[in-house]
C-alpha positions in Angstrom: 28.9 -5.5 -104.5 27.9 -2.0 -103.4 29.4 1.0 -105.0 32.1 2.8 -103.1 31.1 5.9 -101.2 31.7 9.1 -103.1 34.4 11.5 -102.0 33.4 14.4 -99.9 33.1 17.6 -102.0 35.8 19.5 -100.1 38.3 16.6 -100.4 37.5 16.2 -104.1 37.8 19.9 -104.8 41.2 20.0 -103.0 42.6 17.0 -105.0 41.5 18.6 -108.3 43.0 21.9 -107.3 46.3 20.5 -105.9 47.0 17.1 -107.7 50.7 17.5 -106.8 49.7 16.9 -103.2 48.9 13.3 -104.1 51.8 12.7 -106.5 54.4 13.9 -104.0 53.2 11.5 -101.2 54.8 8.1 -101.8 52.5 6.3 -99.3 49.3 7.6 -101.0 50.7 6.6 -104.4 51.4 3.1 -103.3 47.9 2.8 -101.9 46.4 4.0 -105.2 48.5 1.6 -107.2 47.6 -1.3 -105.0 43.9 -0.4 -105.2 44.2 -0.3 -109.0 45.8 -3.7 -109.2 43.1 -5.1 -106.9 40.4 -3.7 -109.1 41.9 -5.2 -112.3 42.0 -8.7 -110.8 44.7 -11.3 -110.2 44.9 -12.4 -113.8 46.2 -9.0 -115.2 49.7 -7.7 -114.7 50.2 -4.0 -114.6 53.6 -3.4 -116.2 53.6 0.2 -115.2 53.2 -0.7 -111.6 56.1 -3.2 -111.8 58.3 -0.5 -113.5 57.4 2.0 -110.8 58.3 -0.4 -108.0 61.7 -1.0 -109.6 62.3 2.7 -110.1 61.4 3.3 -106.5 63.8 0.6 -105.3 66.6 2.1 -107.4 65.8 5.6 -106.1 65.9 4.3 -102.5 69.3 2.7 -103.1 70.6 5.9 -104.7 69.4 8.0 -101.8 71.1 5.7 -99.3 74.4 5.9 -101.3 74.0 9.7 -101.5 73.6 9.9 -97.7 76.5 7.6 -97.1 78.8 9.7 -99.3 77.7 12.9 -97.5 78.2 11.3 -94.1 81.7 10.1 -95.1 82.6 13.6 -96.4 81.5 15.2 -93.1 83.5 12.6 -91.1 86.6 13.2 -93.2 86.3 17.0 -92.8 85.9 16.6 -89.1 88.9 14.4 -88.9 91.0 16.8 -90.9 90.0 19.7 -88.6 90.9 17.6 -85.6 94.4 16.8 -86.9 95.0 20.4 -87.9 94.1 21.5 -84.4 96.4 19.0 -82.8 99.3 20.1 -85.1 98.8 23.7 -84.3 98.8 22.9 -80.6 102.2 21.1 -80.6 103.8 23.7 -82.9 102.9 26.5 -80.4 105.3 25.9 -77.5 108.7 27.5 -77.5 110.3 25.3 -74.9 110.7 21.6 -74.8 109.1 21.2 -71.4 106.0 23.0 -72.7 106.0 20.9 -75.8 106.0 17.7 -73.8 103.3 19.0 -71.5 101.2 20.0 -74.5 101.3 16.4 -75.8 99.9 15.0 -72.6 97.2 17.6 -72.2 96.1 19.7 -75.3 96.9 17.1 -78.0 95.4 14.3 -76.0 92.2 16.1 -75.5 91.9 17.3 -79.2 92.5 13.7 -80.5 90.1 12.3 -77.9 92.5 9.6 -76.7 93.2 8.5 -73.2 97.0 8.5 -73.4 99.8 9.9 -75.6 103.3 8.4 -75.4 106.4 9.6 -77.1 109.1 7.0 -77.3 112.7 8.0 -78.2 115.2 5.3 -79.0 118.5 5.9 -77.2 121.6 4.0 -76.1 121.0 5.7 -72.7 118.7 3.9 -70.4 117.8 6.8 -68.0 115.5 9.8 -68.6 116.3 13.3 -67.4 114.7 13.5 -63.9 113.4 17.0 -64.8 111.5 15.6 -67.7 110.0 12.8 -65.6 108.6 15.4 -63.2 106.9 17.3 -66.1 105.0 14.5 -67.7 104.8 10.8 -68.2 104.4 11.3 -71.9 108.1 10.8 -72.8 110.1 7.6 -72.3 113.3 6.1 -73.5 113.4 2.8 -75.5 116.3 0.7 -76.6 117.4 0.8 -80.3 115.0 -1.1 -82.6 112.2 -1.2 -80.1 109.8 1.1 -82.0 109.8 -0.8 -85.3 109.5 -4.1 -83.4 106.5 -2.9 -81.3 104.7 -1.3 -84.2 105.2 -4.3 -86.5 105.0 -7.1 -84.0 108.3 -8.4 -85.4 107.4 -7.6 -89.0 108.4 -4.7 -91.2 105.9 -2.0 -90.1 104.3 0.9 -92.0 104.7 4.5 -90.9 101.3 4.4 -89.3 99.8 1.3 -87.7 96.2 1.2 -86.4 95.0 -1.8 -84.5 93.0 -3.2 -81.7 94.8 -4.2 -78.5 94.0 -7.2 -76.4 93.9 -6.7 -72.6 97.4 -6.6 -71.1 99.0 -6.7 -74.6 100.6 -3.3 -74.4 102.8 -2.1 -71.6 104.0 1.2 -73.1 101.2 3.2 -71.5 102.1 2.3 -67.9 101.9 -0.6 -65.6 98.1 -0.6 -65.6 97.3 -0.7 -69.3 94.3 -3.0 -69.2 92.1 0.0 -70.3 93.8 0.2 -73.8 91.4 -1.2 -76.4 93.0 0.3 -79.6 96.0 2.3 -80.5 97.8 4.2 -83.3 101.5 3.8 -83.6 103.3 6.5 -85.7 106.9 5.8 -86.5 109.2 8.9 -86.5 112.3 9.5 -88.5 114.5 12.3 -87.0 117.1 12.3 -89.8 120.5 10.9 -90.4 122.7 9.8 -87.5 119.7 9.9 -85.2 117.8 7.0 -83.7 114.1 6.9 -84.6 111.1 7.2 -82.3 107.4 6.6 -82.1 104.3 8.5 -81.2 101.7 6.2 -79.7 98.0 7.1 -79.1 96.1 4.8 -76.8 92.3 4.7 -76.6 89.8 2.9 -74.4 87.5 2.7 -77.4 88.0 -0.5 -79.4 86.7 1.2 -82.6 88.7 4.4 -82.6 91.7 2.9 -84.3 91.2 0.0 -86.7 93.2 -1.6 -89.5 90.6 -0.7 -92.0 90.7 3.0 -91.2 92.6 5.5 -93.4 96.0 6.7 -92.2 96.7 9.7 -94.4 95.9 12.3 -91.8 98.0 10.6 -89.1 100.8 10.2 -91.6 100.7 13.9 -92.2 100.6 14.7 -88.5 103.6 12.4 -88.0 105.6 14.2 -90.7 104.9 17.5 -89.1 105.8 16.1 -85.7 109.1 14.8 -86.9 110.1 18.3 -88.1 108.9 19.9 -84.8 111.0 17.4 -82.8 114.2 18.1 -84.8 114.2 21.6 -83.3 114.6 20.1 -79.8 116.9 17.3 -80.8 119.2 19.8 -82.6 
């Protein structure tokens, strides 16, 4: 077997002057370890090499976990800012008509949903014609409808996130085939008042899912209830 070719003088001098350049490059270190194992032969096990491989695997897993935690933190922060902006938007109007219009425009855009619906349970079946002209956000529902809709006949939570099958939901209008997921936020307006529901409809099937957290939407619902009591009072 012929001897390996010697290193060029400039390369050798650079390695001797900057050894960290080699140690900090994982691909070069793997190549050196593999060359060392090959030189020792197949009947010798290099325990240091095995230990390094295991440490490298653990480090890779640790880095992946670290990146996932950071990504989740940024996503949570972005969601918090989004909810805060929506709350500030619907707290701003001083008239009920502007409040309803804000839900169907500003709040809808901030939350990045395709439709916002506010359902108020009432013994009355007709909606004020003036409100109908302003926006299609508000609608009247019979007593008990909101809990039944949110829970599909079962006792619902304050916030329900779920996917929606085509044609399953009709609260967003006659043509609701676009709805792929929704958030249903039940609203309690106080004693001697019928409840309501804020529904957010999305054409993205992944925007609202049962395995997503509901804390931020619960907080928004609590603030929304207090805002609505001004108008109901």
